C-alpha positions in Angstrom: -9.2 36.7 1.4 -8.3 34.2 -1.3 -7.7 30.8 -1.4 -5.4 28.5 -3.0 -3.3 25.6 -3.4 0.2 25.4 -5.5 2.4 22.0 -5.3 6.0 22.2 -5.4 8.8 20.0 -4.9 9.5 19.5 -1.0 13.1 20.7 -1.9 11.8 23.9 -2.0 9.9 23.6 1.1 11.5 25.6 4.5 13.9 23.2 6.2 11.8 23.4 9.6 8.2 23.5 7.1 6.3 21.1 9.5 2.7 21.6 8.7 1.8 22.0 12.3 4.3 24.2 13.2 3.5 26.9 10.9 -0.3 26.6 10.1 -2.7 27.3 12.4 -6.7 27.9 13.0 -7.2 24.7 10.8 -10.1 22.8 10.8 -12.2 20.2 8.9 -14.9 21.1 7.1 -17.0 18.2 5.5 -15.5 15.0 5.6 -12.4 15.5 3.2 -11.7 19.5 3.0 -9.1 20.8 5.6 -9.4 24.4 6.2 -6.1 26.0 7.1 -3.9 29.3 7.4 -0.3 28.9 6.9 2.6 31.7 7.9 4.9 32.6 5.0 8.6 33.4 6.2 7.6 36.9 5.5 5.3 36.5 8.1 2.0 36.9 6.2 -0.7 34.3 6.7 -2.2 32.3 3.3 -5.6 30.5 3.7 -5.9 27.7 1.7 -8.4 24.5 1.3 -6.9 20.8 0.8 -8.9 17.9 0.1 -7.4 15.5 1.8 -9.2 13.0 -0.4 -6.6 13.5 -3.3 -3.6 12.1 -0.7 -4.9 9.9 1.3 -6.6 6.3 1.3 -8.4 3.8 3.4 -6.2 0.9 3.4 -8.7 -2.0 5.3 -9.5 0.5 8.2 -6.0 2.2 8.3 -5.6 5.5 6.8 -2.4 5.9 4.6 -0.8 8.4 2.3 -1.7 7.8 -1.2 -2.0 9.8 -4.5 -5.9 9.9 -5.2 -6.9 7.7 -2.1 -10.3 9.1 -1.6 -10.6 7.7 1.9 -13.7 10.0 2.1 -15.5 7.1 0.0 -15.3 4.3 3.0 -14.3 6.4 6.2 -16.8 9.3 8.2 -16.5 11.5 10.8 -13.0 12.9 10.4 -11.7 15.5 12.5 -8.8 17.3 13.1 -7.4 16.4 16.6 -6.1 19.4 19.1 -2.6 18.6 18.4 -3.7 20.4 14.6 -1.8 17.4 12.9 -3.5 14.5 13.6 -6.7 13.3 11.5 -8.8 10.8 12.5 -11.9 8.8 11.0 -14.2 6.1 11.3 -13.2 3.3 8.6 -14.9 0.7 7.1 -12.7 -2.7 6.8 -12.9 -5.6 4.2 -14.9 -7.4 6.4 -17.5 -4.6 7.0 -17.0 -3.8 10.3 -15.8 -0.1 11.3 -12.8 0.8 12.9 -11.1 3.8 14.1 -8.2 5.3 12.3 -5.7 8.1 12.5 -2.6 10.1 10.2 -0.4 12.5 11.6 -0.3 15.1 8.8 3.2 16.4 9.9 4.6 13.2 8.2 3.8 14.5 4.6 2.9 17.9 4.4 5.5 20.5 4.4 5.0 24.5 4.1 6.5 26.4 1.8 8.0 30.3 2.2 5.2 31.5 0.6 3.1 29.9 3.4 1.7 27.3 0.2 1.2 23.7 1.8 2.7 21.0 -0.3 2.3 17.1 -0.2 
């Protein structure tokens, strides 16, 4: 099975292309890599690795969407909840304390007709 990642505009994504509706067998590999299998409109499945550090930042203890965010530099123990679309992590705040934070992947990730995840 080959793994790939392509970025296309949101206008090319399926109308109901919510990440959690179309992607199964998702899990975190390490602290920043999401491994996931997504359904295409033809019924096939596309396996992918997604480096979440390219899209998520730690904003004073709160996970947030941001290009080249590198949240993994200050957050640990990142995992995907059983709901298949919420990541949780322990993140450092500016004052040095550590807090638990979460982010809904359905807010920014969509799946196109080929089963490819897009941001």
